[in-house]
N, C-alpha and C positions, 0 to 999 in steps of 0.2 A: 572289647566290642560286644554288643548285643544286637541280637538280629529281631526288632520287635514283632512281635505276634506269629513268628515264623513256627510251623508244626513241628513237635518232637513226638516220638511215638517212645512210650516205656513198655515194656516188656516187664510184666510182674510187679507194674503200678500199684499194686494193693495190698503188695509185703513190705515187711518192715523198712528196709532202704528205699525201695522201690516207690513207698507211699510218702517218704521225706522227703526224697528228691524229687517229687513231683511236687510238692509245696514250695519247694526252692524254687522250682521253675516255673512257675505260676506266676509266683511274687517278684521273678525278674522279667515278665511280660511276656513270656511263651505262650503259645496252645498247645495243650498236653491231649493224645488221645493213650490211653491204658489199654494196653493186650493183657489179660490175666485170665488163666483158666478156672480160678477161686478154689485149685486143691490144696492150696497151704495158706489162704487169706480170705477175708470176707468182705463182701460188694459195701459194708456200712461204711468201710474207708472211704468211698468215693464220697458221700454226704459229711463225712468228718473234714475231709478236705475242700470242701465248699465251705465250710464254716469258718475253717482257718483263714482261706485265701479271700473268699467272697467270689470265688471262680469256681468255673465247672470244669472237670477233666472229664473230656469224652471216654467211653467206653465202649469196648469189642470183647465179650467173652469170646475167648480163643484159644485151642489148645494147639501150640508152636509143632507140637510131634505130628502133627495133623497136616501133611503137606496143603491138601484142597483149604483146609481151614486157613492156614497162613497165607496161603497166595490171594485167598479172596480178601482178607484182612489188608495186607499190604496193597493191592490193589485198589483198595476202599481210600486209603490214604497216602497214596502215590505222591501228594505234592509235599508231605513230609520231608525236613531237611536233615534230620538224624534218628537213629533209633539209640535208647541206651538199653541195654541187656542186660536184665535182672534176672527173668526168669529160669529160675534152676531151684532145683533141691540141693539144702545147703546141710543136713545134719551128720559131724563125722561119724558115729556110731551106726547111724543107721545103714549111710551109703557104704559101710563093712559086710553088713549082712544081707544087704540088696544089692551089691554091683551094678547086675543088668539094668534093674530100673534106675538108676543113676546115671549110667551110661547113655542109656536110651533116651531118657530125658532131658539131662542137661546137654548132649553132643548134638542128638536129632535136632532140639529145638533151636540150637545154634547155627547149625548147617540151613534149614530151612528158612529162619531170619534173614541170614546172609544172602541165598538164593534169591528170594523174593525182593529183598532191597535192591540187589545186581538189576534184575530184570526190570523194576520200577524206578530206577536211575536216584535211590536213596543213598548217596553216597559215603555216609557218615555212620561209624557206631561206636559208642563207647560200651565197654565190655567190662561187668560187674567181674572182678578176679581177685585174688587170693592171695597172701602170703603165704598159705602152702604150698603154693609152686616152688617155693625154694628148698622144700624138704626139711632137715636137721640144719641148720647154717652152719659153717665153719668160724664164720667171723660175724661179729654183733656190733653196733647196729646193723641190720641189713640194707644192704644198699641195693640200686638197679642192675649193678653192676657184679653182684654176689651170683653164683651159679646157680641155676635154675636144677633142681635135682628130682628124681624121682618121688612125689610126696607118700607119706605114712599112711592116707587115706586113701580110699578110692573116688571120694568127694574132690580131695587136691587133685587125683591124676584129673578128674574130668576139668579142672580150671587150666592145669598145665596143657591138654591136649586141646581144649578151647582154645587159647594162647596161640599153639601154634598149625590150628586151623586158619585163627585169623592173621596171624603171619604170612602164610603161604597166599592166603586170599588176597590180602595189601600187596604182595611180590607180585601176583600176578594180573592185577588190575589197578594201574596207573591212576584211574580216577577214585580208587575206593578208601578211604581214610579210615584208620582204625586206631582206639587207643584203650591200653587196659590200664585198668585202676586196680593194683593189688592193694585190698583192705588187710588192715590188721585186724583186731578186735573191735567191731560196733557195739555199744551199748548204749543206753539213754533214751530218751524220746522229746517230743517236738515240747516246747515249753508250755503249750494249752493243757497237755495233757491228754489230747482227742487222739493221737496215734502215738503207736507205740509199739515194741516185738510183741508178737502174737502168737507162739509156735503153736501148732494142732499137736495135741495131745502133750506126752511128758517132755518137758524142754531138754534141748542138746544143749544149750548155751548156756552160760555159768551164769548171767544176771537175770533173766526171765525165772530162773531154777531158785533163785534166790529170792524173788518178793512174790514167788508163788509159794515157798515154802513160808516165807513170814505171813503172807495173808489166810494160810490156813489150807490154803489149796493142795499141797502136797506134805507128808509128813514129816519130812527131811531132806535135808539137800546132801547128795552124795559129793565128797570131794577125790577125785579121781588120784589119787597116789598122794605121797608125803616123802618119798625118797627119792626124789628128782636132784640135781647138782645144782640148787638155788638157795637163797638166803633162809628161806624156812622149808626147805625141802616140797612146797606144791609149786606147780607148773607156773612160768612168768611169761606174761603176756601183755599187750600193747593196747591198751582199752583206749578206744577212738569216738568222742561224741556222733552221734548217726546225722547230728545237724550240720558237722563238720564236714562230714561224709557227703550229705547231703550239696552243701554251698563247692564242694571241691569237683562234684559233676559239673556242676554249672561252670566253673574256670574251666575246665578240659573244654566243655563246649564253646565256649567262647574262645579258646587257644584253637581249635578245631577250624570252626566256620570262619575267622577274621582272617587265615591262611597265615597264620604264625607258624602251623606247625610244617614242619620241615620236612620230615620223613612220614612214610605212608602208615604205620606203624609205630606206636612207642607205649612206652609203660612205665607207670608212676606209681610207688608207694605212699601211700594215707593211712600216716601213724601218727603219735605224738613223740617216739624217740625215746619214752622212758616207758620201762616194765615192771609192770605190779603181778604180784603172787596171790593165788585163788584166796589165801587165808587174809593177805592184808585189804584186799576186797572185802571179803567177808566182815573183817573187823570196821571196815569203812562202814557198809551199810548199816551194821549195829550201832555204831557212833550217830550216823544221821539220822536213824529210825527212831533211834532208842528202846530197840527191842534185843533180847536177845535171839539169837539164830540157832535152832537147831541143825545141826549138821554131823556128817561123819566120813569118816577119812575109809576108803575103799581102795581096791586095787586100782593099779593105773587104766586108764582105758586105751586099748588099741588104737593106732593111729595120732595118737599126742606125742607131741615133741617136746622137750625140757624147759627152751626159752625160745621167744619169739618177739623182737620189738625192733623196729625201724629207722631207718634215716627218711626222712621226707625231704631232704634240699634239694631233689632234681625237681618235686611238685613247686617247692618254696619259689625257685629261679624261673622256672617255665610258666606255670600256671598262676603267678601270684599267690598263691594259695598256702596257710597253714592253719595246723589245728589250735581253734581258741580257746575252747573249755575245757576247765578244768576236771579232774577225776570226781570231788563233790557235786559238781552241778551235771555229771553224768548218772551217779548213781543216786541223786535226789529223786531228777527228773524221771527216771524209770520206776520210781517207787511211788511218786505222785502218780504216773501213766496206771499203774497197778492197782491203786486203791481206785481210782477215779473208773476205771473201765470196769471192776467188781463192785462199782455201786458202796465203797466203804468208806466213808470218811471222816471214821472215828479215831483211826490208828494212825 
């Protein structure tokens, strides 16, 4: 079911996953208003979204940590049916160095979002969560029935705590519904090459580090550890195309707005069910790009776990969603985005 031209608030909508989800929402007939403080994104993304979709995403410059700013923004858009909450800091390594910064941003932003949703009767929230809430899993693939553990990183702990907050709010408010979408490892870019992952400073995620190294922006790629209990010693992750994630958000919204959701809070894994090692990703990139990547093995990074990959059967059953794009498409689209953004089409 799709509610035509219904307004959806997308917090962090100029960011990586938020911008791709905004595209998917606009292409499915929703009006979108983006709340973003542009602390880790760029307003140029708004024009690129319009170029892709032919539609305009409305924009509010708002820091959700600021209660007054959040209150004003939600009051202005109280006719929205739902919020998709992406606004959060997400760098695992940085979170270990700046824990208070991460707790303040990721939790205060969510609390203010929920508070002013409740005040304005915007009773649906889809939360951008993470597979890190499972900590180091005992059984693979990870299902929604897997134990939620203390994550290894501050970033992961903010996601775990945020889910607990959301569960408590939905339990206390019968009219308020929440869905947590637990991502595994999003990579890739929109097929247009107009939007993609654009981290500020040195990337913390693998794929932008690979593409920035390949294009000459970084001198080398650092591979964090090659002594894990995996087939080649490097960490194993479930990489999923960002547009598959974006489409999952639209499916979750349809599920929520159609009245199909039976419980006030539900959680779904979003992954492919396949694990790829860091070295396998590097080799695939080298094959697709025809380039030799300069990389070096360094010590493990605090907060990383050896293996994570998903069972997404619940999302397939309830949301009618399944990842469709393969690893080659993820890597190729990332490389196209990097070259196009840097203005280098010769490689």
